[in-house]
C-alpha positions as CSV (number, residue, x, y, z in Angstrom):
1,X,-22.6,76.6,122.9
2,X,-21.4,73.7,120.8
3,X,-23.9,72.6,118.2
4,X,-25.0,69.0,118.4
5,X,-24.1,66.9,115.4
6,X,-26.9,66.5,113.0
7,X,-28.3,63.1,112.6
8,X,-29.1,61.8,109.0
9,X,-32.4,60.2,108.8
10,X,-32.2,56.4,107.6
11,X,-34.2,57.3,104.6
12,X,-31.8,60.0,103.6
13,X,-28.9,57.7,104.0
14,X,-30.7,55.0,101.7
15,X,-31.3,57.5,99.0
16,X,-27.8,58.8,99.2
17,X,-26.6,55.1,98.7
18,X,-29.1,54.3,96.0
19,X,-28.0,57.5,94.0
20,X,-24.4,56.5,94.5
21,X,-24.9,53.1,93.1
22,X,-26.8,54.4,90.1
23,X,-24.2,56.9,89.3
24,X,-21.5,54.3,89.4
25,X,-23.5,52.1,87.2
26,X,-23.8,54.9,84.6
27,X,-20.0,55.2,84.5
28,X,-19.8,57.9,87.3
29,X,-21.6,60.6,85.7
30,X,-25.3,61.5,85.8
31,X,-26.9,61.3,82.2
32,X,-29.1,63.7,80.7
33,X,-32.5,62.9,79.5
34,X,-32.9,63.6,75.7
35,X,-36.3,64.1,74.1
36,X,-37.1,61.3,71.7
37,X,-39.0,62.3,68.5
38,X,-40.1,59.1,66.5
39,X,-39.7,60.7,63.2
40,X,-37.2,59.9,60.6
41,X,-36.6,63.6,59.9
42,X,-36.1,64.5,63.5
43,X,-32.4,65.1,63.0
44,X,-32.5,67.5,60.1
45,X,-33.0,70.7,62.3
46,X,-29.9,69.8,64.2
47,X,-27.9,69.5,60.9
48,X,-29.3,72.9,59.8
49,X,-28.3,74.5,63.1
50,X,-24.8,72.8,63.2
51,X,-23.6,71.5,60.0
52,X,-21.6,68.3,60.2
53,X,-22.1,68.4,64.0
54,X,-23.3,65.6,66.3
55,X,-26.7,65.2,67.7
56,X,-27.0,65.7,71.5
57,X,-26.3,62.5,73.4
58,X,-23.9,61.2,70.7
59,X,-20.0,61.3,70.2
60,X,-19.3,62.0,73.7
61,X,-15.7,60.8,73.8
62,X,-15.5,60.9,77.5
63,X,-18.4,58.4,77.8
64,X,-17.4,55.2,79.5
65,X,-19.7,52.1,78.9
66,X,-21.5,50.7,81.9
67,X,-21.6,47.1,82.9
68,X,-25.1,46.9,81.7
69,X,-24.2,48.1,78.2
70,X,-20.5,47.2,77.7
71,X,-20.5,47.8,74.0
72,X,-20.6,51.3,72.4
73,X,-23.2,51.6,69.7
74,X,-22.2,52.9,66.4
75,X,-24.8,54.1,63.9
76,X,-24.4,53.7,60.2
77,X,-26.5,55.9,58.0
78,X,-28.2,55.1,54.7
79,X,-27.7,56.6,51.3
80,X,-27.8,60.4,51.4
81,X,-28.0,60.2,55.1
82,X,-25.6,61.5,57.7
83,X,-24.8,61.3,61.5
84,X,-27.4,63.7,62.3
85,X,-30.1,63.5,59.5
86,X,-30.6,59.7,59.8
87,X,-30.5,59.2,63.5
88,X,-32.8,61.9,65.1
89,X,-34.8,59.2,66.9
90,X,-32.2,56.6,67.7
91,X,-29.4,58.9,69.3
92,X,-31.5,60.3,72.2
93,X,-33.3,56.9,72.7
94,X,-30.0,55.0,73.0
95,X,-28.4,57.7,75.2
96,X,-31.4,57.7,77.5
97,X,-31.0,53.9,77.7
98,X,-27.5,54.3,79.1
99,X,-25.5,53.4,75.8
100,X,-22.4,55.2,74.7
101,X,-23.5,56.3,71.1
102,X,-21.5,57.2,68.1
103,X,-22.5,58.2,64.6
104,X,-20.3,59.5,61.7
105,X,-20.8,60.7,58.1
106,X,-19.1,58.7,55.7
107,X,-18.9,58.4,51.8
108,X,-19.6,62.2,51.2
109,X,-18.5,63.8,48.1
110,X,-16.0,66.7,48.2
111,X,-18.6,69.3,47.6
112,X,-20.0,72.2,49.8
113,X,-22.6,71.8,52.3
114,X,-25.5,71.0,52.2
115,X,-24.6,68.5,49.5
116,X,-21.7,67.4,51.7
117,X,-24.2,66.3,54.3
118,X,-25.4,63.5,52.0
119,X,-23.3,60.5,52.7
120,X,-23.1,57.2,51.2
121,X,-22.1,58.5,47.8
122,X,-18.7,57.1,47.5
123,X,-17.9,53.3,46.8
124,X,-18.9,51.2,49.7
125,X,-15.2,50.1,50.3
126,X,-14.2,53.8,50.8
127,X,-17.1,54.3,53.2
128,X,-16.2,51.1,55.1
129,X,-12.6,52.2,55.6
130,X,-13.9,55.4,57.2
131,X,-16.1,53.3,59.4
132,X,-12.9,51.2,60.3
133,X,-11.0,54.4,61.5
134,X,-14.1,55.6,63.4
135,X,-14.5,52.3,65.2
136,X,-10.8,52.3,66.2
137,X,-11.3,55.7,67.7
138,X,-14.4,54.7,69.5
139,X,-12.7,51.5,71.0
140,X,-9.6,53.7,72.0
141,X,-11.7,56.2,73.7
142,X,-14.3,54.0,75.6
143,X,-11.8,51.2,76.4
144,X,-14.5,48.7,75.0
145,X,-13.3,45.4,73.4
146,X,-16.1,45.5,70.9
147,X,-18.9,47.7,69.5
148,X,-22.4,47.1,68.2
149,X,-23.6,48.2,64.9
150,X,-27.1,49.5,64.0
151,X,-27.2,50.1,60.1
152,X,-30.0,51.6,58.0
153,X,-30.2,50.7,54.4
154,X,-26.8,51.1,52.7
155,X,-25.3,51.4,56.2
156,X,-25.9,47.7,56.6
157,X,-23.7,46.8,53.7
158,X,-21.0,49.4,54.6
159,X,-20.9,47.8,58.1
160,X,-20.9,44.3,56.7
161,X,-17.9,45.2,54.3
162,X,-16.2,46.4,57.3
163,X,-16.8,43.2,59.2
164,X,-16.2,40.9,56.4
165,X,-13.4,42.4,54.4
166,X,-11.6,44.8,56.8
167,X,-11.0,42.7,59.8
168,X,-14.2,44.0,61.6
169,X,-15.5,40.5,62.6
170,X,-13.6,40.5,65.9
171,X,-14.6,44.1,66.8
172,X,-18.4,43.9,66.3
173,X,-20.6,41.5,68.7
174,X,-24.2,42.6,67.5
175,X,-25.4,43.9,64.2
176,X,-28.8,45.4,63.9
177,X,-29.8,46.0,60.2
178,X,-32.7,48.1,59.5
179,X,-34.1,47.8,56.0
180,X,-30.8,46.5,54.9
181,X,-30.6,45.3,51.3
182,X,-28.3,42.2,52.0
183,X,-29.3,40.8,48.4
184,X,-29.5,44.2,46.9
185,X,-32.0,47.0,46.3
186,X,-34.5,47.4,43.6
187,X,-33.9,43.7,42.8
188,X,-37.1,42.9,40.6
189,X,-37.1,46.3,38.9
190,X,-33.4,46.0,38.0
191,X,-33.7,42.6,36.6
192,X,-36.4,44.1,34.2
193,X,-34.1,46.9,33.2
194,X,-31.2,44.6,32.6
195,X,-33.1,42.3,30.5
196,X,-34.1,45.3,28.4
197,X,-30.6,46.5,28.5
198,X,-29.2,43.2,27.3
199,X,-31.4,43.2,24.3
200,X,-30.2,46.7,23.5
201,X,-26.7,45.7,24.0
202,X,-26.0,47.7,27.2
203,X,-23.9,45.8,29.8
204,X,-25.4,45.5,33.4
205,X,-22.7,47.7,35.2
206,X,-23.2,50.4,32.7
207,X,-26.9,50.3,33.1
208,X,-26.6,50.3,37.1
209,X,-24.3,53.4,37.0
210,X,-26.8,55.0,34.7
211,X,-29.7,54.3,37.1
212,X,-27.9,55.6,40.1
213,X,-27.1,58.9,38.1
214,X,-23.4,58.4,37.9
215,X,-23.1,60.5,41.1
216,X,-23.8,58.0,43.8
217,X,-21.2,55.4,43.2
218,X,-22.3,53.4,46.3
219,X,-25.8,53.3,44.8
220,X,-24.7,51.2,41.6
221,X,-22.8,48.7,44.0
222,X,-25.9,48.0,46.2
223,X,-28.3,47.2,43.4
224,X,-29.4,43.6,43.3
225,X,-27.3,41.4,41.0
226,X,-24.3,43.8,41.1
227,X,-20.8,42.4,40.8
228,X,-20.0,44.1,43.9
229,X,-22.7,42.3,45.9
230,X,-21.9,39.0,44.2
231,X,-18.3,39.4,45.4
232,X,-19.2,40.6,48.9
233,X,-21.8,37.5,49.4
234,X,-19.6,35.0,47.8
235,X,-18.7,33.5,51.1
236,X,-22.1,33.9,52.6
237,X,-23.9,37.1,53.6
238,X,-23.1,37.0,57.2
239,X,-19.8,36.9,59.2
240,X,-20.3,33.7,61.4
241,X,-19.2,35.1,64.8
242,X,-21.5,38.2,64.6
243,X,-25.1,38.1,65.8
244,X,-27.3,39.7,63.3
245,X,-30.9,41.1,63.7
246,X,-32.7,42.1,60.6
247,X,-35.8,44.5,60.9
248,X,-37.7,44.9,57.6
249,X,-41.0,46.2,56.4
250,X,-43.4,44.8,53.7
251,X,-43.8,48.1,52.2
252,X,-40.0,48.8,51.5
253,X,-39.8,50.5,48.1
254,X,-36.0,50.6,48.1
255,X,-34.6,47.4,49.7
256,X,-36.9,45.6,47.3
257,X,-38.2,43.0,47.5
258,X,-38.1,43.3,51.3
259,X,-37.0,39.7,51.7
260,X,-33.7,41.1,50.4
261,X,-33.0,42.0,54.0
262,X,-34.2,38.8,55.6
263,X,-31.5,36.2,54.7
264,X,-31.8,33.1,56.9
265,X,-28.8,31.9,58.9
266,X,-28.2,30.4,62.4
267,X,-26.8,33.8,63.6
268,X,-29.5,35.9,62.1
269,X,-32.9,36.9,63.5
270,X,-35.4,38.2,61.0
271,X,-38.2,40.4,62.0
272,X,-41.0,42.0,59.8
273,X,-42.7,44.9,61.6
274,X,-46.0,44.2,60.1
275,X,-46.2,40.6,61.7
276,X,-48.8,41.0,64.3
277,X,-49.3,44.8,63.8
278,X,-51.2,45.5,60.4
279,X,-51.3,49.3,61.5
280,X,-47.7,49.7,60.8
281,X,-47.3,51.3,57.4
282,X,-43.6,52.1,57.7
283,X,-41.6,51.9,54.6
284,X,-37.9,52.3,53.8
285,X,-37.6,55.9,55.6
286,X,-40.2,55.6,58.2
287,X,-39.0,52.2,59.6
288,X,-35.9,54.3,60.8
289,X,-38.2,56.6,62.8
290,X,-40.7,53.9,64.1
291,X,-41.1,53.2,67.8
292,X,-41.9,49.6,67.0
293,X,-38.8,49.0,65.1
294,X,-36.8,50.9,67.6
295,X,-38.0,48.5,70.3
296,X,-37.1,45.5,68.3
297,X,-33.5,47.3,68.0
298,X,-33.2,47.7,71.8
299,X,-34.2,44.1,72.4
300,X,-31.5,43.0,70.0
301,X,-28.9,44.9,71.7
302,X,-30.1,43.7,75.0
303,X,-31.8,40.4,74.7
304,X,-31.4,39.5,78.3
305,X,-33.9,42.4,79.2
306,X,-36.7,42.5,76.7
307,X,-39.3,45.1,76.7
308,X,-42.8,45.1,75.2
309,X,-42.9,46.1,71.4
310,X,-45.5,48.6,70.8
311,X,-48.1,48.3,68.0
312,X,-49.7,51.5,66.8
313,X,-50.3,53.4,63.5
314,X,-47.1,54.1,61.9
315,X,-47.5,56.5,58.9
316,X,-45.1,56.1,55.8
317,X,-42.1,58.4,55.2
318,X,-41.9,59.9,58.8
319,X,-42.5,57.1,61.3
């Protein structure tokens, strides 16, 4: 006896349609949900388990940006950071939000691991050239016209050198700087040391190199008052066609004073995480593992769909 054709309930058909639309919006594939650990050190176990690897959710070269998030996000680590060690909170957060997320190690010395995992040691222009090559690869793989940057600490200056000096201004739309020392790190402390050095007959560049240990060549360049920063900022801090969002903390002990990262401009939005939230004690490291700073970053990437910014106790160092 022939079997009567099965009827699909209207609710089932509606559910199927919704799932198909969602799948299409996400680029044709279902996205995994990654656990988000708001801790600056959350990526270190991944680097220990897979040296030089990629955090789950990042560097998926088959990822296709959605209409909601057409720009891939490239994460630029700070001094001694890396693709995994600096971004344990941000990679899963952004991937869960539907972004194509990419991170690289740049500026590493030619030394064995684990020292090789510490990026940002080479001169900023060399690191920026590595970023340029990486951005080209991201754009070619995703088919996107532009990327968005999130930089932490030195990563902001490396990204800005690419934008301003290596032709990146046409390739970057939004630039989120977290504790970025636009005007230099250790500003007030270094002014004191330079004054002492001058009286002892030591020139500023020699003193800066000595303070950074002569190993981290990028460090001496990002110190406040360096000849490198004077040249980079000689035509203004920002590229005029890029939208910048600066996220800073009053407790920053490296991008010091913290106002170094809050340069005013028509195309820059400046945010201090303690404004309206005195329980936030994040400093230079913890701000890159803070849910409050992360919410500001998400809103900067997608200002058309702002979400509430939490205020809670944020401890220093970890976030």
